[in-house]
N, C-alpha and C positions, 0 to 999 in steps of 0.2 A: 206666171200663176195668178188668177184674180183672187183678191181678198173675199173672205166670207163675211167679215164685218168691216164696213168702212165709214168713217166720219169724215166729212170734208166741211171745214170752216162752220162747224156745228155749235150752236148756241141755244140754251134751253133756259126759259123762266117760267118757274111756277106762277099760275095764276094769282096766286095769294101774297106773292112776293114783288117786291120793287126792283130788285136787282137779279139778273141771271145767275142761275146755280152752275152752269157750265158756259164757258166762254170760248168760242173759236177753237173748238177741238178738231184737230186732225190726226186720225188714228186709222191704221190697218192692221187687222189680224187676219193671218193666212190659215187655210185649212191645215189641221194637223198641229198647229203651234200651241204651246202651254205659256200663256201670259199672266204674270201676276201684276193685279192693280193694287198699289198701296197709296196711302195719304191719310192725313189726320182727321178727325170727325169733323164733319161739315165741308170738307174739302170737294165734295161732288162725286166721289168714286161710286156711292152707291146709286146716285142718279144715273151715272153713266152706266151701270149696270141694268138699272130699270129701263133705259132706253133701248138696250140690247134683247131684254126679254119682253118688252112690249108694254111693261106697267105705265110707263111714258110712251104714248099719251093716253092709252086707253083707261087707265084707272086713275093716273094723276095728270090732269090737264095742264096745259101752259102754252107759252108762245115759243115756236121754234124758228131758228134761221139756219140756212145751210143745209146740207143733206146727210142722210143716214141710209146706208143700203145693207141689209141682210141677205147674203147670198145672192147679191145683184138685184134684189127686189126692195121695193119701198115697203117698210112695215105697216103705213097706214093703209095699204092696199091689201097686204097679207092678212090684217086684222090679228087679234090677240089669240085667236085658235090656230090660224095660220102659222103664226111664229112659234107657237108651243110644238110644232111639228119639226122644228128647226133648232130651237133653243130650249133646253131643260134646265130649270133652276132649282138648286138645293139651297133652301133658305137656312139662315142662321138658327131661327127658332123653329126646329123641325116640328114641334107639336102643332103649328100653325098649318102644316102641310098635309096632316094624315087626314084620310078620309074613310077607309075601310075599318071594319071592327076587328080584322086580323091583318097580318103581315102580307098574306097571299092576296087578300081582298084589296088592300091598299095598292100593290104592286100592280094588280089587274085592272085598276080603275079605268085607265085610258083604254085598254083593250074592250072593256064592256061598253064604253061610250062608242067605240067604232064597230060595235057588233061582231067581235071575232068570234068564230066558233069555238065551242067549249073546248074540245080536244086540243086546238091550236093554242088556246089562252093557257091551258095548263102546262104544255110543253115550253111556251114562251116564258111563262112565271118561272118554271123550275131553271130554265136557262139562265135568266137574269139573275135569280137568287143565288146560283152558284157563282157567277161572275163577283157579285158584292159579298158573298160570305154570309148569307142569311138563311141557307136552305133549311137548316135546323130550326129555324124561327117562324116557319110559315103559318103555323097554327096559333101562335103568340099573338096578344093584343099589343099594337104599337106601344101604348101608354106604359106598359109593363117593362119595356126595355131600357137599357142603359143609353147614355148620350151617344156612344160610338154605334151601338146597334141602331139606334134611330136614324142617325145619319145615313147608315148603309142601306136602310129600308127606303129612305127618301130618294138616294141615287138610284135604287131599283126602280121607283116609281116614274122617273123621268128618263130613265135608259130603256125601259120597255117600248117607247115609242120609236126607239132607234133615231133618236135626235142627233144631230151633226155637231152641236156646240153644247158643253156642259158648262153651266155657270154656278160657280160656288161661292155663297156670300158668307165669309167668315166660317169656315168648316172646321176650324179648330177651336172656337170660343168655348165650348163647354166640355172639351175633352181632356183626359189625363194625358201627360206626355207620351206614354207609350202607345196609347191608343190613336193619339194625333199621329204619330210616326206611321202607324199602320193605315190611317186614312190617307196620307200623303203617298204611301207606297200603293195604295189601291188606285188612286187617282192617276198615279204615274203609269201603272200597268194597264189602266183602261185606254189611256191616251196611246200608248205603244201598240197594245194588242190590236185596238179597234180604229186607231188613227182618228180619234176624235179631237176635236178642237177644245182646248180647256182654258177658261178665264177663271182666275182665282182672286177673289177679295179678300184681304187678310191683314190684320195688325201684326201677327207673330212671324215676322219675316224670317228669322233664323230657322223656325220650325218647318216653314213651307220650303225652304232651300235644302232641307234634307234630302230632296231629289231635285234633279235639274229642272230648271225653266228656261225658256227660250229669250224671253225678255221681261223686263220689269218697267211697268208704266207708273211714274210717280204723279199723282194728282195734288195740287195745291191751289186753293182759293178759285176753284173753277177751271182751271187751265192745266195742261200736261207740262209739267216741269221737266221731266226728262223720260225718255222712252230708250231704254239701253239695256245691255247685257248685265247679268249679275255682277261679273268681274268688274267692270267698268264702274258701276254704281258703287260698290263697296270700296273702290279705292278713292273715290271722291268724298266731297263733304255735302251733298245734297241731302241726304237722309237726316244729318243733324239740323241742317238749316230748316227743313220741313218739319222737324219735331218728331221724326220717326226713329224708333229704337234700332241701333245696329246690332248685328250679332255680337255676343259678348266678347269673342276672340278678337274680332276687329276693333272693338272699344279698347280691349286690353294693350293692343299693339300701338294705338293712337296714344295712349296714356304713357306708353314707353318711349314715346317720340318718334315711332317709325313712320316713314312715308310709304304707304301700301302701293304696290304696283299691280295693274290689271294681270301681266304676265305671269305673275305668281299664283294666280288662280285662287282668290279668296272666297269664291263662292262656298265651298265646303271645307270646314276645318281639317277632315280626313285626307283631302287631296292637296290642300295649300302647301305650297313650298315655304318653310319657315326659315330655312337656313340663313338667308340674308338678313333676317331680323334677329337671329338668335343672341348675338352679343349684347344688343341694345335692350333686348328682354331680361337677359340675366343681370345686367347693371341695374335696371330699374326695380327687380325683385330685390337685389342685395341692398339697395338704398332706401326702399319703401319701409314704412313702420306699420305695425298692425295694431290697432286700437280697439279694444272690444268692451262694450257696455256690460257690467256686471249687475245682476238684481240679487241683493243679499236679503231682501224683505221676506216676511212670512208668507206662507201660502195662502192665498186668496181663495183658490179652489183645489180641492182634492179629491181624487177618485179612488174607491179602494174596492178591489175584486169585483168588479162590475161585469155582469152577463146579461145578455138580452138576446131574445129570439122572436121573431113573428111567428115561427111555428116551431113546435117543440124538437123536431128533428133537424131543424136547420139553424144552428146559432148564428147570429149576426155578430155579436161582440162577445169575446171569451176573457174572462179574468184581467179586465183592464185595470191598471194602476198607474195613476200618473199624478203629478202635483205642479201647479202654476202658481209662480210667485206674483206678489203684488207689483205691478208696473211692468211686468213682462210684456214683449210684443212677440209672439210666437206663432208658429204655423203647424197645422194638422194636414199631413199629406198621405197619399195613397191612391191606388187605381179607382175608377169608377165602381161603385158597389162595394167598396171596402168596409164601409160602416162609418165614415167620417161624419156625414150629415145625421145619421142615426145617433151618434154620440152627443151631438149638439142638441138634437131633440130631447134626449135624457137629461142633459143638463138644464134644459129650459123648462121641462115638465110636460112636453107635449107626449112624451111616452114613459112609461113606467118600467124600471129594471125589473128583471127576474130575480136578481140578487145583487148584493153589493151596495156600497153607499156613495153619496155625493155631499161634500162639505163645502160650505161658503164661509170664509173667515172663522173655520174651526167649528161651525154649527151644521149639524145634519139638515139639509133642506127638504128631505122627504115629505114633512107635513105641510109645506108651503104650497099654495096654490101657484097656477101659472102666472096669475096677476102679481101676486106677492113676490115671485122670482123676478118678474119683469121690472120690479122698483130697482133691482141691483143688476140684472143681466139682460142685455140688449142684443137681439140677433137680426141680422139682415140675410134673408133667405137668398139662395142663388136665382131663382126666378121671380122677377119683380111682379110679375102678374098675380103671384100668389099673396102679395103683401097689400097691394093697392086697394083702397075701398073708397076713395072719393075721387071725383071727376076733375078737380083743379088742383094744380101743384101747391099752392099756398095751403089749401084746406087739408091735403094730405099730410104735409109736413107739420101743420099746427095740430092735428087731430090728438096725438098723446098728450100734449100739454093741455088742450081744452077739457078732456075727460078728467083730468087731475085738477081742474079749477084754477089755473093759472091766470092771472090778470091779463086782459086784452093788450094792454100796452107792451107787457113784458113778452107775451106770445109773439107779436109783431117783431119786436126787436130781436129776440132769439132765433125765429125762423128765417128773417131776412140775413143775418150774420151767417147762419148755416148755409142758406142757399148761396150766399156769395162764396163761401169757401169751397162748395161743391161745384160750382161753376153754373149755378142754374139761376142766379138773380135775375137775368134778362127776361127769363121765361115765367117768372112767378105768378103772372096772371094767364098763363097758358092752360088750356086743357090737357090732361096727361095723354089723352088719346092722339094728340099731336107729336109725341116725342118718339124718339127711336128706341130701341131695346137698351142701349148704353145708357141714354138719359134717364129712362124709367129706373135703371139701377141706381143712378145717382139719387133719384128722388127717395127711393127706398132707405138709402144710406143716411140721406138728410134727416129722414123722419125718425131715425133712432138716434142720430148724434145729437139731434136738438134736446133729447131727454137727459143728456149727461150720465150715462149708466156707468156703474162701477167696473163691470166686465162688459167688453163688446165681442160678440162672436159674429164674424162675417164669412159667408159661405160663397166662395169665389167673388171676392170684392171687385176685381177688375176684369171679369170676363167681358169682352166685347168693348173694351175701353181702348181708345188709342194711346200713344206714349204720353203725350202731354196731359191727358185727362187722368191716365194711370198714375203719372207722377204727383199731379195735384191732390188726388185722392190719398195716395199713399204719404205724401209729405204731410197733409192734414192729419191723418191717423197718427203718424209719428209724433207731431206737435202736440196733441191731445194726450198721447202717451207720456212724453216728456214733461209737459207743462202741467197737466192735471193728474197724472200718475194712472191714468185709466189702462187697465190691463186689456190687451187686445189679443184675440185669438182668431187667426184666419184659417179657413179650410180653403185650400187652393191647390190647383193644377200647374200654376205659374211658377216654375222653377227660378225664374229671375227675381220674382217677387219675394220668395223665400230666402234667396241668396243676399239681395240688397236691404231687405228690411227686418229680418228677424235675426235673432242670436241663437235660437234653439228651435227645433222641430221635433214632433212626434210622427213617426211612421206607422201607418196601420196597414196590415196586409192579411187577408183572410180571417178578419175579424179579431187579430191580436196586435198588441203594440209590438212592434219588432225593433224599433229603435228610438232613442231619446238622446240626440246629439246636436251638434252645430250643423248648420247646413252644408257647410263647406266639407265636412267628413262624410255625411250622407251622400252627397251628389259626387263623391270620388270612390264610392264603395259599389263595386260590381254586384255583390249578393244582395245588397239592400236595394239598389236600383232595379235589378232585375225581378226580385220577388214583389216588390210594391208598385211595378210599372211606372218608375220614375225614368227620367231621362239624364244621364250622366252630363254634367255641364261640358260645355266646348272648351271651357278654360283649363279642364283636366287634360284634354287630348293636347292642347296647345302646350301646357306645361311639360308634357312628356316629350314632345317634339323639340321643345328648345331646350331639353335636357336640364330642367329645373329637378333638383334632388327630392323636393317634397312638394308633389303637386297640390295637396290638400292645403299646405301652408300658402302656396302661390294664390290659391282661391281666396283665402282668407285675406291675403294682403291686397288682392284687387277690390274686395268688398270694402275693407277699410279705406283704401284710396278713394273709391267712387264716392263713399259718404263723406269724406273731407271736401272732395271737389263740389259735391251738391251743396 
């Protein structure tokens, strides 16, 4: 069988750079395969994808060596339009991919360009909408949809052309865990039912492996470090060496001193054979100690009987009562559209509650303006494009200090210090337009952190970040939490983040607060996980299979051990 995508000794250097981004790439992807490409930020995986879909060289010019063929043809001769008939791309930032005013118009865009008759167009749009499960949304505006719905519409827009290759750029970055599982299920179903070739670029390895992939390609420093099966990769140390997060159950096995073997099928926690490792895991659990940080301070933020709705007949938040103590580092979790971001907007004063009260250090903050609340409460939004107002990185991070009249020398010192912590110091004089989505996210975090707020609210702080940058940001947030006593509230879909860095979580579902407990207990509770669209941690399944008497206690021991090791 001939490969549908083939790189031979391929090297690519962007025109603006001195060193190549891709070096001597040799890779074959065959028709009907599902291939996962992973690697840290800056490794070259996105450039590899851009070569496949034609953005390199048609949008991003540069110098190439070696050869690349798509379906046996030279991309340079096919052109960007010709390539789009073979390779369809679903972008990480789906908002940048929408064209139509309604879902139906957006899916039909390619057909309109091809002058397909209206009757055929309606039939084809209905067919694709059914495949991607958006048939009941055809008359909706794409901007009104949730993250998961937007992604399915984008998939429909590229599938309408009957492309042979579907390329997904971080499909899970902005989705809640249950919606992410459904996205992976949908991709898997499309591959099997329609024999599509699937290429996925993603940081969340464990979540992608919810369904089988044929191969995993690891990219590091512009080279292919590994091209192997999931079982072989998880049994080795390549992921750790490249700074890529392993599935939690794999990490737990290694903490217990186990040597994982490919023949035990570690690709999925539910199909892996744990019997050979059971004794070691039980011994490790018995010997490990659980240490937990306790916050006994006064409440810095208190919410009582809070209700809010955009429309009178559709309540978004119902009778919310919660209290956050000084110095806590905690999470707010729930499915897309549950009301998590609305709650943060009410705290910051962007919205006004229908009823109820919000107290800061015991004082009712309803009389305070947004600016006055901003002196105490900083918020980092999920979409960085909604926060950025300057063209240069330094200017954006310095803006809050400048409007408050901070001396120039102090501004420079504080901005540089914050940029170093957020991994952005080398780019301090860059234009923001040259940054990736994940880098823009770090700029917005830096612009709030530089203000030293009393409470810091972060909406999806690590979405789109690789494991190294995720760890850098979270360790920094942990340090300001511990050293400065900053109270940190994170709205997140990342269950790993909740487990590793918080000691308490609020769970919101259908506008109600349904749980206030430790992450370990929440993520081992079937009822809460199902109702809030969370994903039970794989550590729970591992503990059950290893016959640990208390799975939630096992999870807590793992978290404590991880923190000690870190």
